[in-house]
C-alpha positions in Angstrom: -15.3 -16.6 7.8 -14.4 -18.9 10.7 -12.2 -17.6 13.5 -9.5 -19.9 12.2 -9.6 -18.4 8.7 -9.5 -14.9 10.1 -6.3 -15.5 12.0 -4.5 -17.8 9.5 -5.0 -15.8 6.3 -1.3 -15.3 6.1 -0.9 -19.1 5.5 -2.9 -18.8 2.3 -0.9 -19.2 -0.9 -3.0 -16.5 -2.6 -1.7 -13.9 -0.2 1.9 -14.7 -1.0 1.1 -14.8 -4.8 -0.2 -11.3 -4.7 2.7 -10.0 -2.6 5.2 -11.7 -4.9 3.4 -10.1 -7.9 3.6 -6.7 -6.3 7.4 -7.1 -5.7 7.8 -8.3 -9.3 5.9 -5.3 -10.6 7.5 -2.6 -8.6 11.0 -3.7 -7.6 12.6 -4.0 -11.0 14.1 -0.8 -12.5 13.2 1.0 -9.2 16.1 3.4 -9.6 16.4 3.5 -13.4 14.8 7.0 -13.8 16.4 10.1 -12.5 14.9 11.6 -9.4 12.1 13.8 -10.7 8.9 15.8 -9.8 8.4 16.3 -6.1 10.8 13.4 -5.2 13.7 15.8 -5.0 11.9 18.2 -2.8 11.1 15.4 -0.3 14.8 14.3 -0.5 16.4 17.7 0.2 14.1 18.3 3.2 15.2 14.9 4.5 18.9 15.8 3.8 18.6 19.0 5.7 17.0 17.2 8.6 20.1 15.0 8.8 22.6 17.9 8.3 20.9 20.2 10.8 19.9 17.5 13.3 16.4 19.0 13.4 13.8 16.3 12.7 10.8 18.5 13.7 10.9 21.4 11.2 11.0 20.6 7.4 13.3 23.1 5.7 14.7 23.8 2.3 17.9 26.0 2.2 17.4 26.7 5.8 13.9 28.2 5.5 10.7 26.5 6.8 8.8 24.5 4.2 5.1 24.7 5.0 3.9 22.2 2.3 3.1 19.3 4.6 4.1 17.5 7.8 7.3 15.5 7.8 6.5 11.8 8.0 7.8 11.0 4.5 10.9 13.0 5.1 11.6 11.0 8.2 11.3 7.7 6.2 13.7 9.0 3.5 16.1 10.4 6.0 16.2 7.2 8.0 17.0 5.1 4.9 19.6 7.6 3.8 21.3 7.2 7.2 21.2 3.4 6.8 22.6 3.6 3.2 25.2 6.2 4.2 24.0 8.6 1.4 21.0 10.2 -0.1 20.2 8.3 -3.3 17.2 7.2 -5.4 16.8 4.0 -3.4 16.4 5.9 -0.2 13.9 8.2 -1.9 11.8 5.5 -3.5 11.9 2.5 -1.1 9.2 3.9 1.3 6.7 4.2 -1.6 7.6 0.7 -2.9 7.2 -0.9 0.5 3.9 0.9 1.1 2.6 -0.3 -2.2 3.4 -3.9 -1.4 1.9 -3.5 2.1 -1.3 -2.0 0.5 -1.7 -5.1 -1.7 -1.4 -7.4 1.3 -3.8 -5.1 3.3 -6.5 -5.4 0.5 -6.2 -9.2 0.6 -6.6 -9.3 4.3 -9.6 -7.0 4.3 -11.3 -8.8 1.4 -11.0 -12.1 3.2 -13.4 -10.7 5.9 -16.3 -11.5 3.5 -14.9 -12.8 0.2 -13.3 -16.1 -0.8 -9.7 -16.6 -1.8 -10.3 -16.0 -5.5 -12.1 -12.7 -5.1 -9.6 -11.5 -2.6 -6.8 -12.4 -4.9 -8.5 -10.4 -7.8 -9.0 -7.4 -5.6 -5.3 -7.3 -4.6 -4.1 -7.9 -8.1 -6.4 -5.3 -9.5 -5.0 -2.6 -7.2 -1.5 -3.6 -8.0 -1.9 -3.3 -11.7 -4.2 -0.3 -12.3 -2.4 2.3 -14.4 -2.3 5.1 -11.8 -0.7 2.8 -9.2 1.7 1.4 -11.7 2.9 5.0 -12.3 3.0 6.2 -8.7 3.7 3.0 -6.7 7.4 3.0 -7.4 8.1 6.7 -6.9 9.3 8.9 -4.1 6.0 10.9 -4.3 3.8 11.1 -1.2 0.9 9.2 -2.8 1.9 5.5 -2.3 2.7 6.2 1.5 -0.4 8.2 2.0 -2.5 5.6 0.2 -1.3 2.8 2.5 -1.9 4.8 5.6 -5.4 6.0 4.6 -6.4 2.5 3.3 -5.0 1.0 6.6 -7.2 3.4 8.7 -10.3 2.6 6.7 -9.9 -1.1 6.0 -8.5 -2.1 9.4 -11.3 -0.1 11.1 -14.0 -1.8 9.1 -12.4 -5.2 9.1 -12.2 -5.2 12.9 -15.8 -3.7 13.0 -17.1 -6.7 11.0 -15.3 -9.0 13.5 -17.1 -7.1 16.4 -13.8 -5.8 17.7 -15.0 -2.3 18.1 -12.3 -1.0 20.4 -9.5 -2.4 18.2 -11.3 -0.8 15.2 -11.2 2.7 16.6 -7.7 2.4 18.0 -6.2 1.1 14.7 -8.2 3.5 12.6 -7.2 6.5 14.7 -3.5 5.5 14.8 -3.2 5.1 11.0 -5.4 8.1 10.4 -3.0 10.2 12.5 0.0 8.8 10.6 -1.7 9.7 7.4 -2.1 13.2 8.6 1.6 13.4 9.4 2.2 12.3 5.8 0.0 14.7 3.9 -2.2 16.8 6.1 -5.9 17.6 6.2 -6.9 15.1 3.6 -6.3 12.3 6.2 -9.0 13.2 8.8 -11.5 13.7 6.0 -10.7 10.4 4.4 -10.9 8.5 7.7 -13.5 10.1 9.9 -15.7 11.2 6.9 -16.5 7.7 5.6 -16.6 6.1 9.0 -19.1 8.6 10.4 -21.2 8.5 7.3 -21.3 4.7 7.3 -22.4 4.5 10.9 -25.2 7.0 10.3 -26.3 5.4 7.1 -26.4 1.9 8.6 -28.2 3.3 11.8 -25.3 2.5 14.0 -25.0 6.1 15.1 -24.9 5.1 18.8 -21.3 4.0 18.2 -20.4 7.7 17.8 -21.2 8.4 21.5 -19.4 5.3 22.9 -16.1 5.2 24.7 -14.4 3.3 21.9 -15.0 6.2 19.5 -13.4 8.6 21.9 -10.4 6.2 22.0 -10.0 6.5 18.3 -10.1 10.3 18.4 -7.6 10.3 21.2 -5.3 7.9 19.2 -5.5 10.2 16.2 -4.9 13.4 18.2 -2.1 11.8 20.1 -0.2 10.7 17.0 -0.5 14.1 15.4 -0.1 16.1 18.6 3.3 14.6 19.5 4.8 16.2 16.4 2.5 19.2 16.3 3.3 20.4 19.8 7.1 20.2 19.1 6.6 22.1 15.8 4.4 24.9 17.3 6.9 25.3 20.1 9.7 26.0 17.7 7.8 27.8 14.9 4.6 29.3 16.5 0.9 28.8 16.0 0.8 30.6 12.7 3.2 28.2 11.0 1.5 25.3 12.8 -1.7 26.3 11.1 -0.3 27.1 7.7 1.6 23.7 7.4 -1.9 22.1 6.9 -3.5 24.9 4.7 -0.7 26.0 2.4 -1.3 23.4 -0.2 -5.1 23.5 0.2 -5.3 27.1 -0.9 -3.1 26.3 -3.9 -5.7 23.9 -5.2 -7.9 26.9 -5.9 -5.3 29.2 -7.5 -7.2 29.3 -10.8 -10.8 30.3 -10.0 -12.0 30.8 -13.6 -15.4 29.3 -14.3 -14.2 27.6 -17.5 -11.4 25.9 -15.6 -13.7 24.7 -12.8 -16.3 23.4 -15.3 -13.7 21.6 -17.3 -12.3 19.9 -14.2 -15.7 18.8 -12.9 -16.7 17.4 -16.3 -13.5 15.5 -17.1 -12.2 14.5 -13.7 -14.5 11.4 -13.1 -13.9 10.2 -16.7 -10.1 10.4 -16.2 -10.4 8.4 -12.9 -12.5 5.7 -14.3 -11.3 5.4 -17.9 -7.6 6.1 -17.4 -6.5 5.8 -13.8 -8.4 2.6 -12.9 -8.2 1.0 -16.4 -8.7 -1.8 -17.4 -10.3 -3.1 -14.2 -12.8 -0.3 -14.0 -14.9 -2.1 -16.7 -15.9 -4.7 -14.1 -17.5 -2.0 -11.9 -20.3 -1.9 -14.5 -21.5 -5.1 -12.8 -23.2 -2.8 -10.2 -25.5 -1.5 -12.9 -27.1 -5.0 -12.8 -29.9 -4.9 -10.2 -29.9 -8.7 -9.9 -26.2 -8.6 -8.9 -26.8 -5.9 -6.3 -29.6 -7.9 -4.8 -27.5 -11.1 -4.6 -24.6 -9.6 -2.6 -25.7 -11.3 0.6 -23.2 -10.9 3.4 -21.0 -8.8 1.0 -23.5 -6.0 1.0 -22.1 -4.4 4.2 -18.6 -4.3 2.6 -19.9 -2.8 -0.6 -21.9 -0.1 1.3 -18.9 0.9 3.4 -16.6 1.2 0.4 -19.1 3.0 -1.7 -19.8 5.5 1.0 -16.1 6.1 1.4 -15.7 6.8 -2.3 -18.7 9.1 -2.4 -17.8 11.1 0.8 -14.2 11.7 -0.3 -14.7 12.3 -4.0 -15.8 16.0 -3.7 -12.4 16.8 -2.1 -10.7 16.2 -5.4 -13.6 16.8 -7.8 -14.3 20.5 -6.8 -10.8 22.0 -6.5 -9.8 22.9 -10.1 -6.1 22.2 -9.5 -6.6 18.7 -8.0 -4.8 15.9 -9.8 -6.1 12.3 -10.3 -3.4 10.8 -8.1 -4.8 12.7 -5.1 -7.7 10.2 -5.2 -5.4 7.2 -5.1 -6.0 6.6 -1.4 -9.5 5.4 -2.3 -8.3 3.0 -5.1 -8.1 0.1 -2.6 -11.9 0.6 -2.1 -12.4 0.3 -5.9 -10.2 -2.9 -5.9 -12.4 -4.6 -3.3 -15.6 -3.6 -5.1 -14.1 -5.3 -8.2 -13.4 -8.4 -6.2 -17.1 -8.4 -5.0 -18.4 -8.2 -8.6 -16.3 -11.2 -9.7 -17.3 -13.4 -6.7 -21.0 -12.5 -7.4 -20.5 -13.5 -11.1 -18.9 -16.7 -10.1 -21.8 -17.5 -7.8 -24.3 -17.0 -10.6 -22.5 -18.0 -13.7 -19.8 -20.6 -12.8 -18.7 -22.5 -15.9 -20.9 -20.3 -18.1 -20.5 -17.3 -20.4 -21.5 -13.9 -19.0 -21.6 -10.6 -20.9 -19.6 -8.6 -18.4 -16.7 -11.1 -18.2 -16.7 -11.6 -22.0 -16.5 -7.8 -22.5 -13.7 -7.6 -20.0 -11.8 -10.3 -21.8 -12.4 -8.7 -25.2 -11.3 -5.3 -24.0 -8.0 -6.7 -22.6 -7.5 -8.6 -25.8 -7.8 -5.5 -27.9 -5.4 -3.7 -25.6 -2.8 -6.5 -25.8 -3.1 -6.9 -29.6 -2.9 -3.1 -30.1 0.2 -2.9 -27.9 1.9 -5.9 -29.7 1.4 -4.2 -33.1 1.9 -0.5 -32.3 5.0 -0.6 -30.1 7.3 -2.4 -32.7 5.8 -0.4 -35.6 6.5 2.9 -34.0 10.0 1.8 -32.8 10.8 1.1 -36.4 9.1 4.1 -37.9 10.4 6.6 -35.4 13.8 5.5 -34.2 16.1 7.7 -32.1 13.2 9.9 -31.1 13.4 8.7 -27.4 9.6 8.0 -27.3 9.8 4.3 -28.1 12.1 1.5 -27.0 14.9 0.0 -29.2 13.5 -2.4 -31.8 14.9 -5.4 -30.0 13.1 -4.6 -26.8 10.0 -3.7 -28.7 9.9 -7.1 -30.4 10.4 -8.9 -27.1 7.5 -6.9 -25.6 5.3 -7.7 -28.6 6.0 -11.4 -28.2 5.1 -11.3 -24.5 1.9 -9.4 -25.4 1.1 -12.0 -28.1 1.6 -14.9 -25.5 -0.6 -13.1 -23.0 -3.3 -12.7 -25.6 -3.3 -16.4 -26.5 -3.5 -17.3 -22.8 -6.3 -14.8 -22.2 -8.4 -16.2 -25.0 -7.7 -19.8 -23.9 -8.6 -19.3 -20.3 -11.3 -16.6 -20.6 -14.0 -18.4 -22.6 -16.2 -19.1 -19.6 -16.1 -17.7 -16.1 -14.8 -20.0 -13.4 -12.6 -19.9 -10.4 -9.6 -21.2 -12.4 -10.2 -18.8 -15.3 -10.6 -15.8 -13.1 -7.4 -16.5 -11.2 -5.4 -17.1 -14.4 -6.9 -14.2 -16.4 -6.3 -11.7 -13.5 -2.7 -12.7 -13.1 -2.1 -12.6 -16.8 -3.6 -9.1 -17.2 -1.6 -7.9 -14.3 1.6 -9.3 -15.7 1.0 -7.8 -19.1 0.2 -4.3 -17.6 3.3 -4.6 -15.5 5.4 -5.5 -18.5 4.1 -2.5 -20.4 5.3 -0.2 -17.6 8.6 -2.0 -16.8 9.4 -2.2 -20.5 8.4 0.4 -23.0 7.2 3.1 -20.6 10.2 3.2 -18.3 12.6 2.8 -21.3 10.9 5.8 -23.0 11.1 7.9 -19.9 14.8 7.0 -19.4 15.7 7.8 -23.0 14.2 11.2 -22.8 15.4 12.1 -19.3 17.8 15.1 -19.0 21.4 14.8 -18.0 21.3 16.7 -14.8 23.3 14.1 -12.8 26.2 14.3 -15.3 26.1 18.1 -15.6 26.1 18.7 -11.9 29.0 16.3 -11.5 31.0 18.3 -14.1 30.0 21.5 -12.2 31.3 20.1 -8.9 34.6 19.3 -10.6 34.8 22.7 -12.1 34.1 24.7 -8.9 36.8 25.0 -6.3 36.3 22.6 -3.4 36.3 25.5 -1.0 33.7 27.6 -3.0 31.0 28.9 -0.8 27.8 28.8 -2.8 24.9 31.1 -2.2 21.7 31.6 -4.1 19.5 34.6 -4.9 16.1 33.2 -4.1 15.2 29.5 -3.7 17.0 27.2 -6.2 15.0 24.4 -7.8 15.0 21.4 -5.5 16.0 18.9 -8.2 19.3 20.8 -8.8 20.0 21.0 -5.1 19.4 17.2 -4.8 21.9 16.4 -7.5 24.4 19.1 -6.7 24.7 17.7 -3.2 26.4 20.7 -1.6 24.9 23.2 0.9 23.6 26.4 -0.8 22.9 29.3 1.5 19.8 31.4 0.7 20.0 35.2 0.0 17.3 37.7 -1.0 17.3 38.9 -4.6 19.4 42.1 -4.7 18.0 45.2 -6.3 21.3 47.2 -6.3 24.9 46.3 -6.1 25.1 47.7 -2.6 22.7 45.0 -1.4 25.1 42.2 -2.3 27.0 41.0 0.7 30.8 41.2 0.6 31.2 37.5 1.0 29.2 36.6 -2.1 31.6 35.0 -4.6 30.0 32.1 -6.4 26.2 32.3 -6.6 23.2 30.5 -8.1 19.9 31.9 -9.6 17.0 30.3 -11.4 16.7 31.1 -15.1 14.8 30.4 -18.3 16.3 28.9 -21.4 19.9 29.8 -22.2 19.3 33.5 -21.4 21.7 35.3 -19.1 19.7 37.1 -16.4 20.2 40.7 -15.6 21.8 41.4 -12.2 22.9 44.7 -10.6 26.6 43.8 -10.5 29.4 42.5 -12.7 29.6 38.7 -13.0 30.7 35.9 -15.2 28.8 32.7 -16.1 30.3 29.6 -14.8 27.5 27.4 -16.2 23.9 27.4 -17.2 22.3 24.0 -16.5 19.0 22.6 -17.6 16.8 21.2 -14.9 14.0 20.1 -17.2 12.9 16.5 -16.7 13.4 15.7 -20.4 16.0 16.8 -22.9 15.3 20.0 -24.9 17.3 22.0 -27.3 16.1 25.1 -25.4 15.2 24.2 -21.8 12.3 25.8 -20.0 13.9 25.9 -16.6 17.6 26.4 -15.8 19.9 27.1 -13.0 22.6 29.8 -13.6 25.9 29.5 -11.8 27.9 32.7 -11.7 31.0 34.2 -10.2 31.0 37.7 -9.0 33.6 39.8 -10.8 35.7 41.9 -8.5 38.3 42.4 -11.2 36.9 43.1 -14.7 39.8 41.3 -16.3 38.6 37.9 -15.2 37.8 35.7 -18.2 34.5 34.3 -19.3 34.3 30.6 -18.4 31.5 29.3 -20.7 28.4 27.3 -20.0 27.2 23.7 -19.9 24.5 22.5 -22.2 22.2 19.5 -21.2 24.6 17.0 -22.8 27.3 18.1 -20.4 29.6 19.6 -23.1 31.0 23.1 -23.0 29.8 25.8 -25.3 30.8 29.4 -25.6 
């Protein structure tokens, strides 16, 4: 690339196309689904930061939460302050923004060595792989962590390729430190591990003893240390240590040999076949020796990205409780490798048929035709089950899939710059339509009614009721309930119950009334399951302590928000 092209990439229309595509894939229906999974945990920590005025120590119900450092909680809390309330938009906007930024970052990095078409493909591929489509719009940590890790790696290597070594280490260290504040120990492994291994592999090991390297380490330590020092001052060294290792030890909670073998055998398949589908098919191009030998000035990029993937993979491959989304920070590396394959194919087979491109087109065609046929058929055969969209929406989706199929077959006959651009955008648009349409509709139809039931509960309880809980209450209930709930230890005898306990909460299972060592009435039993069930797995029981046995039984609330006795 010329110096002009390095500095003016933001003027290229391909960059704005991929950014608009990312917004189109992730902004619609951003707040359609109820807050779920770990989203509510991040939100209530942020809420307590606002309520307590303590932005250093993450807490739930007043107790320290040692799951990870608080960068994501800061982002959510800041947006909640701007919006004037804690809502789904405040919880999910940081992840959405980071997903869009990651797409732009991939395009910028790809342009260090690739042309506009290959760079566009790399960014589009990341934006539309199945794992990112699922996680990129959520309030989970992964989209934020992915952006920060990708920024540390790609900015470092992009600047390194441009011979700006001091900038490389400074930017890499800064974003690596921010990544550690987002999720903990995964960050230094995912930045320093690939970078050090790459420098040793390419015999540039002298860079490790230069001043610029020390600058990067200092930048990393400075970002983390500013918060760490304040946290340790408040909470002590033991908690300062455990906030990084609490989650790590939980990844090995099931040490059975069968579990470990199953995870090791299936995890790579899940990553390639499911999480990176359908773009992962193009990675088979690296099995072609001729393609590998023709990489030219792209070889250095391919080597760096491959080393990064190989160095980081054991961190999620060996722990038996690791989930596929934990490896999402390396998905930008896969995306650029896909762009390299397509540029290499274009250089060798422009305006010709090539087996790898043909198989990719055929695979996407089968996927589109199958979706166009199956979704409406199941919507008609299994109506009102909640698993499939209404027939009208299903037919509209089938028509869009049919149109995408026709376009794919029309444009994908031979590989060319025009066909690669058009096919890539068509495949991404189809995958986005799958998620924005049938997938989110299905999830919304099956979602539980916790927002409605907690609203009814707030109306039923006196405004002055002081709520306390025996043990930690599930974070999703706390998020929707929206009132402070003090934490008490579980009593073993009636004498252990404080005199000021009147209304209380306790976690439960199903519709069963838990046994407690004092007289009490049920105010409500509320399901906190993500999806509707006739008998929920997890519930929160709201009770009122009986100081006078003549008090009446008030009933419970089922997931539909109706009273039952």
